[in-house]
C-alpha positions in Angstrom: 29.2 20.6 -64.5 27.6 23.8 -63.2 30.0 26.3 -61.7 27.4 26.8 -58.9 27.5 23.2 -57.8 30.8 21.6 -56.8 30.6 17.8 -56.7 32.5 17.8 -53.4 29.4 18.3 -51.4 31.2 18.7 -48.1 33.3 21.5 -49.3 30.5 23.4 -51.1 29.5 25.5 -48.0 31.8 26.0 -45.1 29.1 27.8 -43.2 27.0 24.7 -42.5 24.0 25.1 -40.2 25.0 23.5 -36.9 21.5 23.6 -35.7 20.2 21.6 -38.6 23.1 19.1 -38.5 22.6 18.5 -34.8 18.9 18.1 -35.4 19.4 15.4 -38.0 21.8 13.6 -35.7 19.5 13.8 -32.8 16.6 12.5 -34.8 18.6 9.3 -35.7 18.7 8.5 -32.0 16.0 9.3 -29.5 14.8 12.9 -30.0 13.3 14.4 -26.9 14.1 18.1 -26.8 14.9 19.2 -30.4 15.7 22.4 -32.1 12.7 22.1 -34.5 11.6 25.6 -33.6 14.8 26.9 -35.2 14.1 25.2 -38.5 12.6 27.6 -41.0 11.3 26.2 -44.3 9.7 29.4 -45.5 9.7 29.6 -49.3 10.4 25.9 -49.7 7.9 24.0 -51.9 7.5 20.3 -50.9 5.5 17.5 -52.6 4.8 14.4 -50.5 3.2 11.2 -51.6 1.1 9.0 -49.3 -0.3 11.7 -47.0 -3.5 10.0 -45.9 -1.7 8.7 -42.8 1.6 7.9 -41.2 4.8 9.8 -42.0 3.2 11.5 -45.0 0.3 13.0 -43.0 2.6 14.0 -40.1 5.1 15.5 -42.5 2.6 17.6 -44.4 1.5 19.3 -41.2 5.0 19.6 -39.8 6.6 21.1 -42.8 3.7 23.6 -43.3 4.0 24.7 -39.6 7.7 25.4 -40.4 6.7 27.7 -43.2 6.8 25.4 -46.3 4.4 25.4 -49.2 3.2 21.8 -49.0 1.5 19.6 -51.7 0.0 16.7 -49.8 -0.9 13.9 -52.2 -3.0 10.8 -51.6 -5.1 8.5 -53.7 -8.9 7.9 -54.0 -10.1 11.5 -53.5 -12.5 12.6 -52.1 -11.8 10.9 -48.8 -12.1 11.9 -45.1 -8.4 12.2 -44.6 -8.1 14.8 -47.3 -11.0 16.8 -45.9 -9.6 16.7 -42.4 -6.2 18.1 -43.7 -7.9 20.8 -45.7 -9.9 21.9 -42.6 -6.7 22.0 -40.6 -4.9 24.0 -43.2 -7.7 26.6 -43.3 -8.1 26.9 -39.5 -4.4 27.2 -38.8 -3.5 29.2 -41.9 -1.1 26.5 -43.2 -0.1 26.5 -46.9 -1.2 22.9 -47.7 -2.7 21.9 -51.0 -4.2 18.4 -51.2 -3.8 16.8 -54.6 -4.9 13.4 -55.9 -2.0 11.1 -56.9 -2.1 7.4 -57.0 1.6 6.6 -57.6 0.7 3.5 -59.6 -1.2 5.6 -62.2 0.9 7.4 -64.9 -1.8 10.0 -65.7 -2.3 11.0 -62.0 1.4 11.3 -61.4 1.9 13.5 -64.5 -1.1 15.7 -63.9 -0.5 16.0 -60.1 3.1 16.8 -60.3 2.4 19.3 -63.1 -0.2 21.0 -61.0 2.2 21.3 -58.1 5.0 22.6 -60.2 2.7 25.3 -61.7 1.4 26.3 -58.3 5.0 26.4 -56.9 6.1 28.8 -59.6 7.8 26.5 -62.0 9.6 23.9 -60.0 9.5 21.9 -56.8 12.3 22.3 -54.2 11.6 19.0 -52.5 10.0 15.7 -53.5 9.3 13.2 -50.8 8.5 9.7 -52.0 6.8 8.3 -49.0 3.9 6.2 -50.4 4.4 2.6 -49.7 2.7 -0.7 -48.8 3.4 -4.2 -47.4 2.0 -7.7 -48.1 2.9 -10.4 -45.6 3.9 -14.0 -46.3 6.9 -16.0 -47.6 8.3 -15.5 -51.1 6.8 -18.6 -52.6 3.4 -17.3 -51.5 3.8 -14.0 -53.4 2.0 -14.6 -56.6 2.6 -12.3 -59.5 -0.5 -10.1 -58.8 0.9 -9.4 -55.3 4.4 -9.0 -56.5 3.4 -6.6 -59.2 1.3 -4.5 -56.9 3.9 -4.0 -54.3 6.7 -3.3 -56.8 4.4 -0.9 -58.7 3.7 1.0 -55.5 7.1 0.9 -53.6 9.5 1.1 -56.6 7.8 2.1 -59.8 5.7 4.7 -58.0 8.9 6.4 -56.8 10.3 6.2 -60.3 7.2 7.8 -61.8 7.4 10.6 -59.4 11.1 11.2 -59.9 10.8 11.3 -63.7 7.9 13.8 -63.4 9.7 16.1 -61.0 13.3 16.0 -62.4 13.0 18.0 -65.6 12.0 21.2 -63.8 14.6 20.5 -61.0 17.3 20.1 -63.7 16.2 23.3 -65.5 16.4 25.2 -62.2 19.7 23.6 -61.1 18.3 22.8 -57.7 16.2 20.1 -56.0 16.2 17.6 -53.1 14.6 14.2 -53.5 13.8 12.1 -50.4 13.0 8.4 -50.8 11.6 6.6 -47.8 13.0 3.1 -47.7 13.2 1.1 -44.5 15.6 -0.7 -42.2 14.4 -3.7 -44.1 16.0 -2.2 -47.2 19.3 -3.3 -45.7 18.4 -6.1 -43.3 16.1 -9.1 -44.2 13.5 -10.6 -41.9 11.8 -13.8 -43.2 8.0 -13.6 -43.8 7.8 -10.0 -45.0 7.0 -11.0 -48.5 8.4 -8.7 -51.2 8.7 -5.8 -48.8 12.5 -6.1 -48.4 13.1 -6.7 -52.1 11.2 -3.5 -53.0 13.1 -1.5 -50.3 16.4 -2.9 -51.4 15.6 -1.9 -54.9 14.6 1.6 -53.8 17.9 1.9 -51.9 19.9 1.1 -55.1 17.7 3.3 -57.3 18.2 6.2 -54.8 22.0 5.9 -54.5 22.5 5.6 -58.3 20.2 8.6 -58.8 22.3 10.6 -56.3 25.5 10.1 -58.3 23.8 10.9 -61.6 22.0 14.1 -60.6 24.8 15.7 -58.5 26.1 17.7 -61.4 22.7 19.2 -61.9 22.6 20.6 -58.4 20.1 18.0 -57.2 20.6 16.0 -54.0 19.1 12.7 -52.8 18.5 11.6 -49.3 17.4 8.1 -48.3 15.3 7.9 -45.1 15.6 4.5 -43.4 13.0 4.1 -40.7 13.0 1.1 -38.3 9.7 0.0 -36.9 7.2 2.8 -36.1 3.5 2.6 -35.1 1.8 3.7 -38.3 -1.0 2.3 -40.4 1.3 0.4 -42.6 0.9 -2.6 -40.2 -2.9 -2.7 -40.4 -3.0 -1.5 -44.0 -1.2 -4.7 -45.1 -4.1 -6.9 -43.8 -6.5 -6.5 -46.8 -3.9 -7.4 -49.5 -2.4 -10.1 -47.3 -5.8 -11.7 -46.7 -6.6 -11.5 -50.4 -3.3 -13.1 -51.2 -3.8 -15.9 -48.7 -7.3 -16.7 -50.1 -5.6 -17.3 -53.5 -3.0 -19.7 -52.1 -3.0 -23.4 -52.3 -3.2 -25.4 -49.1 0.2 -26.9 -50.0 1.9 -23.5 -49.9 0.0 -22.4 -46.8 0.9 -25.6 -44.9 4.6 -25.5 -46.1 5.2 -22.2 -44.2 2.9 -22.2 -41.2 5.0 -19.8 -39.2 4.7 -17.2 -42.0 1.2 -17.8 -43.3 -0.8 -18.2 -40.1 -1.0 -14.5 -39.4 -1.5 -13.3 -43.0 -4.2 -10.6 -42.9 -4.4 -10.5 -39.1 -1.7 -8.0 -38.1 -3.1 -5.6 -35.5 -0.2 -3.3 -34.8 3.5 -2.9 -34.8 6.4 -0.5 -34.3 6.3 -0.4 -30.5 6.2 3.0 -28.9 8.6 4.9 -31.1 7.6 8.3 -32.3 6.7 8.5 -36.0 7.5 12.2 -35.8 11.2 11.2 -36.0 10.8 11.0 -39.7 9.4 14.4 -40.6 11.7 16.0 -38.0 14.8 14.4 -39.6 13.6 15.4 -43.1 13.1 19.0 -42.1 16.5 19.1 -40.6 18.1 17.7 -43.7 16.3 20.2 -45.9 17.6 23.0 -43.7 21.2 21.9 -44.1 23.3 23.9 -46.6 23.4 22.5 -50.1 26.3 20.1 -50.4 26.2 19.0 -46.8 23.1 16.9 -46.8 23.6 13.2 -46.0 22.8 10.4 -48.5 21.3 8.2 -45.8 19.6 8.8 -42.5 18.8 5.8 -40.3 16.0 6.4 -37.9 14.9 4.6 -34.8 15.3 5.4 -31.1 17.3 2.2 -30.3 17.6 -0.2 -33.3 19.6 0.9 -36.3 21.5 -2.1 -37.6 21.3 -0.6 -41.1 24.0 1.9 -40.1 26.7 -0.8 -40.2 25.6 -1.9 -43.6 25.5 1.8 -44.8 29.1 2.2 -43.6 30.5 -0.9 -45.3 28.5 -0.1 -48.5 30.0 3.4 -48.7 33.5 2.0 -48.1 33.1 -0.5 -50.9 31.7 2.0 -53.3 34.6 4.3 -52.7 37.1 1.4 -53.0 35.7 0.2 -56.3 34.8 3.5 -58.0 36.8 6.1 -56.1 39.6 6.2 -58.6 37.5 5.6 -61.7 35.9 8.2 -64.0 32.9 8.0 -61.7 35.1 8.9 -58.7 34.2 12.6 -58.4 30.5 12.0 -58.3 30.7 9.0 -56.0 33.1 10.8 -53.6 31.0 13.9 -53.7 27.9 12.0 -52.6 29.6 9.7 -50.0 32.4 11.7 -48.5 
């Protein structure tokens, strides 16, 4: 274990940033007046996946305005969203580099992360696995094509990015990985297809990773948004409609309450502010190393995942706290 990184994360730095801590706490509730102007990310290199819209797009601009060097990645370049972000970066003197990464493609992940690491001077400080997708319908309706697509994006995509970024982080003895899961990575609502299974998987992957990389000076934070008005709702329509077209009438009629609206979702997430997510991430980055939370539940009013998080942590500590894994588990969860 490195002498520079004590596995007891809470004791690593006594001088924790109260501004950043209060900021993270406020963002998990209903942020109105925040201390975001006090967050300074100057000198921090950040790579984000899924920046064409939603949390990724908002985060790329937000972190850059706070001084970070941002690598905003998206698939299918060239595209209007990339051009718009590049124009904004030039006009407002923001350090944003747009890179092409489709998280389902090994070659693009490897080349895109390598380009970002080189431009950042040899390593990335922060990786934000934000890219994700949803396909509607009951589990029986999810054929293997749909199942493989969503797992390849939501789970294997994050794994590809993690494996590409970790070697340089380990060599540097520093790094912070954010995985964007969902409230539905802890709570299950029928009819959301394989979305919850992928987010449950990413939750488990993230927590296991946090225990394993702690001794290398690397931290992991899981972002658990509730419902927010982003394009994930409308973006699910094409793959959901394509899936429904492949289904037999027997399956469609067996689950009318879940198949009737497949491919027809117009909006969702209510009036909550999607900026909650980049604000909370910025606040977590700004916290002293060793004090950053494993999980941040985000929504103005509905955060049922917090109760699950609490019980899960208690059981992890009860089962593994006195085992050989105890120091790393306690260091991450205490």
